[in-house]
N, C-alpha and C positions, 0 to 999 in steps of 0.2 A: 415238504418238510420231512426230515429224517429223525426218528427218535434215537436217543442215546442207548436205550435198552439196557439199563444197568442190571436187570434181573435175568438176562439171557446168559447165565453161566451154565456150562455143561458140567454135570456131575457124572462124567463117564465112569462107569463101574460102580457108582454108588447105588446100592440097593439092587443091582442086577442079580437076578436069580432068586430073589426073595419071594417074588410073586409065584414062581413055579413051585417052590417048596410049600408055601402056604396053601396054594390051590390044591396040591396033592393031599395035604392034611385035611382040607375041608370038603373033599369030594363026597363023603358019605352023607353030607347034609344038603347037597346040591339039588336033589330031586324034590325034597320038601320045600326048599327055598323057591324053586321054580314054580311049584304048585301054588304056593302062597302068592307069588307075584302075579300068576295068571288070574287068580281069584280077584286080586286087587285091581288088575287092569280092566276087569269088567265094568269098573266105574267110568271108563272112557266111552262116551256115547254122544253122538250128535244131538243137539237140542231139537225140540219139536219143529222148529223152522228150518232144520237142516244145516245149521251153522255150528262151527266149533272153532275155538281160538287157542293157539299155542304161543307161549312166551319162551324165548331163549335168553338165558343169562350166561355170560362167559367170563372166565378169568376173574372171579372174585378174589382169588390168589392172595390170601392174607393168613395171619396166624390166629391164635385164640382170642386176640383182642382186635377183631375185625374193625376196620374204620367204620365209624357210626354212619357215615354217609352211604357206604355200600348197603348197609341194612335198610336205610331210609329209601334208597333207590329201588331196592327189591320190593319193599312194602308199597311204595307209591305206585310202582308199575302194576302190581297185582290189583291194587284198589281201582286203578284207572281202567285196566283191561279185562279184569275178571276172567282169566283164562280157564279152559277146561283141563289143561295140562301144562306143566313147566318142565323144560329140560335145562339142567345146569351143565353146560357143555365143556367140562374139563377145566383143570387147574382151579379147583375149588379152594385149595389151600396152597401154602408155600412150604418150604422146608425149615422154617424157623423154630418149630416146636421141639421140645426136649422130652416130653412125656406123652404117654398114651392119652391121658385125660385132656391135654392141651389140643391134640389132634381132634378128638371128639368134640371139644368145645368149638373149635374153628368151623367144623362142619355144621354143628348145631346152630351157630349164629346165622348161617346162610339159609338153612332149610326151615328154620322155625317159622318164618313168615308164611310159607306154604302150609305148614302143619296147622297153624292158628286159623287159617282161612279154609281148611278142608279142600285143598287143591292137590290132585295127584301130581307127583313129580318123580323124576329119575335123573341120573347123572351119567355122563360119559367120563372116563378118566383121561386126564391130560398128562403131560410130561412131568409136571411138578407134584402131583398128588401123593407120590410115594417117596418124595425126596428125604423125608425124615425117618424112613422106615428102619434104617440101621440103628438109630438111636431109640426110637419109640416103639418099634415092633409093629407099627401100623402099616402093614402091606395093603395092597388094594383088596385082596380077599377079606382081610380083617376089617377094612373100612366098610365093605359091603355087608359083612355080618353085623356090624354096628348099625348101619343104616336100616337094616331090616326091622329094627325095633320101632321105627316110626310108622304111624298108622297110615299115612298117605303116600308113603314111598312105594312105587310100583316097579322098582328096578330088579334086574336079574342078570344072568349072563349065560350064554349058550355053552353047554358042556362040550369039552373036547375041542374048543376053538381058541386060537391065540388071543390073549387079552382077557380082561376082567369086566368088560361092560359092553358085551355084544348081545343085543336083543331086538326083537320086533314087537311093538305094542300095537294092538288092533283097536281101532276106534269103530264102535258099532254104529250101524245105521240108525237113524231116528225112527224108522218104521219096522225094523226087524232086528234079529240078532246077527245078521250078516255083517261081515267086516267091510266097511265102506272106505276105510283109509288105513294106511300102515305108517307107523313112525319107527324108523330104523335108527338104532343107536349102535355105533361101532367104537371100539377102543383103538385109537390110532397109535398107541404105544408111547414110548418114552424117548430114549436117546439111541442114536446109532452107535455101534461099536467104534473104537478108535481106528481100527484097521479092518479091511475086508480083503481077503486073498493077499495079505501082505502089503496092501496099499493103504496109505493114510486117507482117512475120511475128513472132508472139510469140517472145520469147526462150525458149531451151530447147525448141525445136520441131525435130523431126528429119525426115529424108528419109522418103519413103514407099516401100513396095513398089510397083513400077510395074506398069502394066496389061499390059505384055508378059510380065512374070513370072507374073502371074495367068493369062494366056493359055497360057503355056508349061506351067504346072502342069496346067491343064485338058486340054490336048492330050496331054500325057504320061500323065496318069491314064487317059485313054481308050485310049491305046496299050497301057498295062499291062494293062488289062482285056481287050482283044482281043475275042474272041467269047464270053467267059464271061458268065454271067448276072449276076454280082455283081462290083463293082470290087475291086481288091486293097486290103485295109485298110492303114492306115499312120499314122505320127506325123509331125508337121511341126515343125521348129525354125527360129526366126529370132531375132535379137537384140532388136529393139525391139518392144514390145507393140502390138497392134492396139487400136483404140477399143473393140472388143467386150470387152476385159478389164475396162475400167472399167464398161461397161454391165452386165456380169455382177455385179460387186461391189455395185452399187446396184439391180440388178434391172430396169433399163430405161435407155434413152438419156437420159432426163430426170431420173432419180433422183439424190439427193445427200445425203439425210439418214440418220442412224443407224437410224431406224425402217425406212426403205426397205432399208437394208443387211440388217437382221435378217430381214426378209421374204425377201430374196434368198438368205440363208444356207439357209433352209428349202427354198426353191424349187430352188436350184441345187446344194445340198449343198456349199457352200463351206467349206473348212478352210484354216487358215494365217493368216499375218499380212500386213497392208498398212500399212507404216510410212512410205510416201511415195506421192504421186500417181503415176499411170501417165504417164510421159513419152512420149507417142505422137507420131506424125507429124502434120503439119498436116492432111493429107487421109486419108480412109478409102479404101483401094485396092479394096475389094470382095472381098478374098481369102476372108474368112470365109463370105460368102454363096455364093461359088463352091464352096467345100468342102462346104457344106450341100447344094447341088444335086448334087454328085458322090456324096456319101455314103460316101467312102472314108476320109477323114482322121478318126481317132478322137480325136486330141488335138493341140493347138497349144501349144508351150511356148517361152517367151522368157526373157530376163534383163534387163539394162540398168538396172533399178531394184533396186539391190543389197540393199535391206532389205525386199523383198516376197518371199513364198514361197507365196502362196495358190494354190489350185487349186479348180475347180468344174466342174460339167457345165452348159454353156450350150447348150441346145437340141440335145443329143446329141453335142456336141463338148467334150471336156475342155480347158479353158483354164487354163494355170498358169505359174508362175514357177519357174525354177531359182534358188536363193539364190546370192548372190555368193560365189565361192570364194576370191578373193584377199584376203590380209591387207594388201596394199600400197595399198589404195584406200579410199574412204569407206565407212563402215558406220553403225551406230547411234551415239548420243551417249555421250560420256564413257567410263566404265569398261565399258559394254556394247558398245563399238564393234565387237568381233569376235564377238558372241554368235551371229549368224546366218550365219557363214561355213560353207558346206556344199555339198552336191551333191544332185541329184535322180536317183532310180533308177526304171527302168521294167521291169516284168515282162511278158513276152510268152509266150503259150502257144497253140500250134496247136489244142489241144483245147478252148480257151475261145472262146465266141462273140465274134467281132470280133477275136480274137487278143490285143489289148491288154487285159491282165488287171488291172493295178494300177500305181500310182505312189506313191512315198514319198520323203521327204527324209532325208538323213543330215547330221549336223553335226560340226564339229571337236570340240565338247564330248563327243560320243559316243566319241571316240577318246582323250580326255584330253589334247588338244593345248592348249598354253598360249594363253590368250585375253587376256593382259595387253596394254594399249594400245601400248606402245613398239614401234617397228619392229624387225624382226630380219632385215636383208638377208643374203643368202648371202655368205659371206666368199670362198669359192673355188668358184664354179659349175663343174660339169663342162664342159669345153670342147666346143664344137661339133665334131662329128666323132667323138666318143667315146660 
């Protein structure tokens, strides 16, 4: 099945450059913000039995009147899974807002369930999060500044690195203050320029993770390892998929047939659905190969393509999608539009080799949430500040 993808409009040039300007203006506060985020991240610790659970929400992608079922899905997932950490993996909002307050309200609707339950959370930025910036002034640095006011937000971004949501969160061992697991969050950017070297770029092509981000990951990974014989295992989250996701689905960079996919299922243990193509960046940043060389990242997980939820083992690294969580954006066709609204859950265990033990999906249908096509916007969202 192929989605019509009505929300995949490129706003080439819209808001480009705003992040850079705002980031420069906010540099003086970056050290304080990083220190605060570091203190807050000390809350991340394995339970006494050595276990830890992460939940990934993706593409809530709505305005200040978030669909009530999106909020219900977030709440019901948190209640059922009781995670130690939540990553909201990009495209938290869309570009429909016209004021700063509306943008803040849209974020508030999504993060309030974690705040009310005292669950640490962070976000990665996707291609849509800054779509309204020219009108509202809410660039990604300003959004981060707003989010820092939340008690359970543990987000930050690395200084001097492309993007506005690059960080590594350390999960402490149950028996010491040593880092037992790392959660890597990367900003995969927004939109590709219309042309590169005078040549037109294909429509629906996105920005790439930049070489300085890959270098930052490698250096930081080495620092985390220190003098230990083995690197610290971890998971990595970013919004836009790498080219390797498609390569895994078809079993090679050149594959494209159903027969090649069936062989790849057996080879890579692929499970889940692929209802649209992987909308990747124009260029491959080399992140996957760097992670292979380091040997620490056990899985890379994205969103962006709302109706994909597959996962497989690609040469030792799990590659997978978190299904689209939001009911206010595109989904499948017709009456099935909301069938794949859901979240991804990760089970960690210090007593398990590699610590990353398993991943699975949960869906709105599991909780009996209404899947009818008609929008159900919040009538009276809880005001920001409450």
